[in-house]
C-alpha positions as CSV (number, residue, x, y, z in Angstrom):
1,X,0.0,0.0,0.0
2,X,2.8,2.5,0.8
3,X,5.3,3.4,-1.9
4,X,8.9,2.5,-1.2
5,X,12.4,2.9,-2.6
6,X,14.4,-0.3,-2.5
7,X,18.2,-0.3,-2.1
8,X,19.9,-3.5,-2.8
9,X,23.5,-4.1,-1.8
10,X,25.7,-5.1,-4.8
11,X,28.4,-6.8,-2.7
12,X,26.9,-10.2,-3.2
13,X,25.1,-10.3,0.2
14,X,21.7,-9.6,-1.4
15,X,20.8,-7.3,1.5
16,X,17.9,-5.1,0.7
17,X,16.6,-2.0,2.4
18,X,13.0,-0.9,1.7
19,X,12.4,2.8,2.5
20,X,8.6,3.5,2.9
21,X,7.6,7.0,1.8
22,X,4.3,8.0,3.3
23,X,2.2,10.5,1.4
24,X,3.9,9.8,-1.9
25,X,2.3,7.6,-4.6
26,X,4.0,5.7,-7.3
27,X,7.8,6.2,-7.5
28,X,9.6,6.3,-10.9
29,X,13.2,6.6,-12.2
30,X,15.4,6.9,-9.0
31,X,18.8,8.4,-9.7
32,X,21.7,8.5,-7.1
33,X,23.5,11.8,-6.6
34,X,27.2,11.5,-7.6
35,X,28.3,11.5,-3.9
36,X,25.9,8.8,-3.0
37,X,24.1,10.8,-0.3
38,X,20.8,11.5,-2.0
39,X,18.4,9.9,-4.5
40,X,16.2,12.0,-6.8
41,X,13.1,10.5,-8.2
42,X,9.8,11.3,-9.9
43,X,6.6,10.4,-8.0
44,X,2.9,10.9,-8.0
45,X,1.5,13.1,-5.2
46,X,-2.0,14.5,-5.3
47,X,-2.5,13.4,-8.9
48,X,0.6,15.2,-10.2
49,X,4.2,13.9,-11.0
50,X,6.9,15.9,-9.3
51,X,10.5,15.6,-8.4
52,X,11.6,14.6,-4.9
53,X,15.0,14.0,-3.2
54,X,15.5,11.4,-0.5
55,X,18.5,12.0,1.9
56,X,20.2,8.7,2.8
57,X,21.7,10.1,6.0
58,X,18.6,11.3,7.7
59,X,15.7,9.8,5.8
60,X,14.2,13.2,4.9
61,X,12.3,13.8,1.7
62,X,12.4,17.2,-0.1
63,X,10.0,18.0,-2.9
64,X,11.9,19.9,-5.6
65,X,8.9,20.7,-7.9
66,X,5.4,21.3,-6.9
67,X,3.1,22.0,-9.8
68,X,0.7,20.4,-12.2
69,X,3.3,19.7,-15.0
70,X,4.6,16.3,-15.6
71,X,8.2,15.9,-14.3
72,X,9.8,12.6,-15.2
73,X,13.1,10.8,-15.7
74,X,15.5,12.8,-13.4
75,X,19.2,12.3,-13.7
76,X,22.0,14.0,-11.6
77,X,24.8,15.8,-13.3
78,X,28.3,14.4,-12.5
79,X,29.1,17.5,-10.3
80,X,25.7,17.1,-8.4
81,X,24.7,20.7,-9.2
82,X,22.0,20.1,-11.8
83,X,19.2,17.6,-12.4
84,X,18.1,16.9,-16.0
85,X,14.6,15.7,-16.4
86,X,11.7,15.5,-18.9
87,X,8.8,17.9,-18.4
88,X,5.8,19.3,-20.3
89,X,6.1,22.7,-18.6
90,X,7.4,24.3,-21.8
91,X,4.7,23.0,-24.1
92,X,1.6,22.7,-22.0
93,X,-0.9,25.4,-21.2
94,X,-2.8,24.7,-18.0
95,X,-4.9,27.8,-18.6
96,X,-6.1,26.6,-22.0
97,X,-5.9,22.9,-21.1
98,X,-3.7,22.1,-24.1
99,X,-1.1,19.5,-23.5
100,X,2.2,19.3,-25.3
101,X,5.1,16.8,-25.4
102,X,7.7,16.6,-22.7
103,X,11.1,18.4,-23.3
104,X,14.3,18.1,-21.4
105,X,14.6,20.5,-18.6
106,X,17.5,21.5,-16.3
107,X,17.0,22.2,-12.6
108,X,19.6,24.0,-10.6
109,X,19.7,22.1,-7.3
110,X,20.7,25.1,-5.2
111,X,18.4,27.8,-6.6
112,X,15.6,25.4,-8.0
113,X,15.5,27.5,-11.2
114,X,14.3,25.4,-14.1
115,X,15.2,26.1,-17.7
116,X,14.8,24.2,-21.0
117,X,17.9,22.3,-22.3
118,X,17.3,23.8,-25.8
119,X,15.1,26.4,-27.4
120,X,13.8,23.7,-29.7
121,X,10.2,24.1,-30.9
122,X,10.1,21.0,-32.9
123,X,7.3,18.4,-32.5
124,X,7.8,15.2,-30.6
125,X,8.9,14.2,-27.2
126,X,12.3,14.3,-25.5
127,X,12.8,11.7,-22.7
128,X,15.3,9.8,-20.6
129,X,18.1,12.3,-20.2
130,X,21.6,11.0,-19.3
131,X,24.7,13.1,-18.7
132,X,28.0,12.5,-20.4
133,X,30.7,11.4,-17.9
134,X,32.4,14.8,-18.0
135,X,29.0,16.7,-17.6
136,X,29.6,18.7,-20.8
137,X,26.7,17.1,-22.8
138,X,23.3,15.5,-22.3
139,X,22.0,12.5,-24.3
140,X,18.3,11.9,-24.6
141,X,15.7,10.1,-26.7
142,X,13.5,12.2,-29.1
143,X,11.0,11.4,-31.8
144,X,10.7,14.7,-33.7
145,X,10.5,12.8,-37.0
146,X,8.2,10.1,-35.7
147,X,11.1,7.7,-35.0
148,X,12.9,7.5,-31.7
149,X,16.5,8.4,-31.9
150,X,19.3,9.3,-29.4
151,X,20.5,12.9,-29.5
152,X,23.3,14.7,-27.8
153,X,23.4,18.4,-26.8
154,X,26.6,20.1,-26.0
155,X,25.9,22.4,-23.0
156,X,28.6,24.9,-23.9
157,X,27.0,25.9,-27.2
158,X,23.6,24.2,-27.3
159,X,24.6,22.3,-30.5
160,X,22.4,19.3,-31.0
161,X,23.3,16.2,-33.1
162,X,22.2,12.6,-33.6
163,X,24.2,10.4,-31.2
164,X,23.1,7.2,-32.9
165,X,21.8,6.3,-36.3
166,X,18.4,4.6,-36.5
167,X,18.5,0.8,-36.4
168,X,16.4,-0.9,-39.1
């Protein structure tokens, strides 16, 4: 009945820790912070998906976003300062009840300021962001031409390129 994060030890012991999170519905896409002290995840609460952070040290949960937009697929940057995620906040109008595709967003962990990864206005969704190991680029899946492909955006200049050719 209560949603939980499960942490499984990978040392061969098969130890498992289930962390019950009262007041939070379904939990999706957990992602460890680079220093291993926090877990960011998307979860349903009061009918909306938002981002939350669980602190391993004290068991506290902090809600990072709190609105009616869909916030999904969070991923920590290698330096721990930014969380990339998919959101419809740039394409959806709650006032007009028109819903658009999700786009990759960047959340500054310290200030909680959210901005789009690119100024792209193309059709289609952008999902599953992943950081390059050096934190200088983000990879994600998009289907602007109707076929899902992997794209890469260089953060320094916003240049976007196919990261993988379609597989037939």
